[in-house]
C-alpha positions in Angstrom: 242.6 -8.6 -26.7 239.4 -10.7 -25.0 237.0 -10.4 -27.7 239.0 -11.6 -30.3 238.6 -9.0 -33.2 240.6 -8.4 -36.4 240.4 -6.2 -39.2 237.8 -8.4 -40.8 235.4 -8.0 -37.7 231.9 -6.3 -37.2 230.7 -5.1 -34.1 227.7 -3.9 -32.5 228.0 -1.3 -29.4 224.7 -0.4 -28.1 225.7 2.7 -25.5 228.8 4.8 -26.7 229.5 6.3 -23.1 232.1 9.1 -24.2 233.3 6.9 -27.1 236.6 5.4 -26.2 235.6 1.7 -27.3 234.0 3.2 -30.0 237.1 4.8 -31.2 239.2 2.0 -30.3 237.0 -0.4 -32.0 237.0 1.4 -35.1 240.8 1.5 -34.9 240.7 -2.1 -35.2 237.5 -3.3 -37.0 236.2 -3.5 -40.2 232.8 -1.6 -39.2 231.5 -0.8 -35.7 227.5 -0.2 -35.1 226.7 2.0 -32.5 223.7 2.6 -31.1 223.2 5.2 -28.3 219.6 5.6 -26.9 220.6 9.1 -25.3 219.7 11.9 -27.3 222.5 14.3 -25.6 225.0 11.5 -25.5 224.2 10.9 -29.2 224.6 14.9 -30.5 228.5 14.4 -28.3 229.6 11.0 -30.2 228.2 12.5 -33.5 230.0 15.4 -33.4 233.3 13.4 -31.4 232.7 11.1 -34.6 233.1 13.7 -37.3 235.5 15.2 -36.0 237.7 12.0 -35.4 236.7 10.9 -38.7 235.5 7.7 -38.0 234.2 6.4 -41.2 233.5 2.8 -40.7 231.7 3.6 -37.5 227.6 3.5 -38.1 225.8 5.6 -35.6 222.1 5.8 -35.2 220.2 6.9 -32.0 217.8 4.7 -31.1 215.0 5.7 -28.5 213.5 2.1 -27.3 214.6 -1.4 -26.9 212.0 -1.7 -30.1 214.4 0.1 -32.0 217.3 -1.8 -31.3 215.3 -5.1 -32.2 214.4 -3.6 -35.5 218.1 -2.6 -36.5 219.8 -5.7 -35.6 217.2 -8.0 -37.5 219.1 -9.7 -40.0 222.2 -8.7 -39.7 225.4 -10.8 -37.6 227.8 -9.6 -35.5 231.9 -11.1 -34.2 230.9 -9.4 -31.4 228.1 -7.0 -29.5 229.0 -4.8 -26.2 226.0 -3.3 -24.2 226.7 -0.4 -22.1 223.6 -1.4 -20.1 221.0 1.4 -20.9 218.0 1.4 -18.2 215.5 0.1 -20.7 217.4 -3.5 -21.1 217.9 -3.9 -17.7 215.2 -6.6 -17.3 214.9 -7.9 -20.5 216.3 -11.5 -20.6 213.9 -12.3 -24.1 216.3 -8.6 -25.7 219.5 -10.5 -24.7 218.3 -13.5 -26.6 217.6 -11.5 -29.4 221.2 -10.5 -29.3 222.7 -13.6 -28.9 221.5 -15.2 -32.0 222.6 -12.0 -33.9 226.0 -13.4 -33.0 228.1 -15.1 -35.2 229.2 -18.7 -34.2 231.8 -18.2 -31.9 231.2 -14.6 -31.6 231.4 -12.7 -27.9 228.5 -10.6 -25.8 229.9 -8.4 -23.6 227.8 -6.9 -21.0 228.7 -3.8 -18.7 226.7 -3.8 -15.8 227.3 -0.9 -13.0 228.1 -1.3 -9.3 225.1 -1.4 -7.1 
C-alpha cells in the first residue's frame, strides 16, 4: 500500500467522496478523521457510516478552509489525503499547514481532478 498505513495509523481525510477511501482506511487504521466541506455529501456519508458502523471514524462538516485549519491545529497524522475541495485549489499556505501536521516520514496525498 503506497501510504504505508497499519493498525496504529491516524489519518486525516479532507473530502469523503462516496466513502470508499474512508471505509477502506477505517478497516486498516486506528483512527480516521474525515472532514467534509459539502453539506449534501456530509449527510450522505454520515448516514452511510452509521449504517456501516465505522466507530473509528471522526466525522465533521467543515464549510471553509479556516474550519479545517482549526481542526488540525495541534494534531499529528501519519497520512493526509486531500480530495481537493474547490476552496483549497489555490492555497499553498494551507497545504504547508497540512504538511506541518504530518508525523516525521508521513505522507500527504492530494487528488487532482483531470482538467
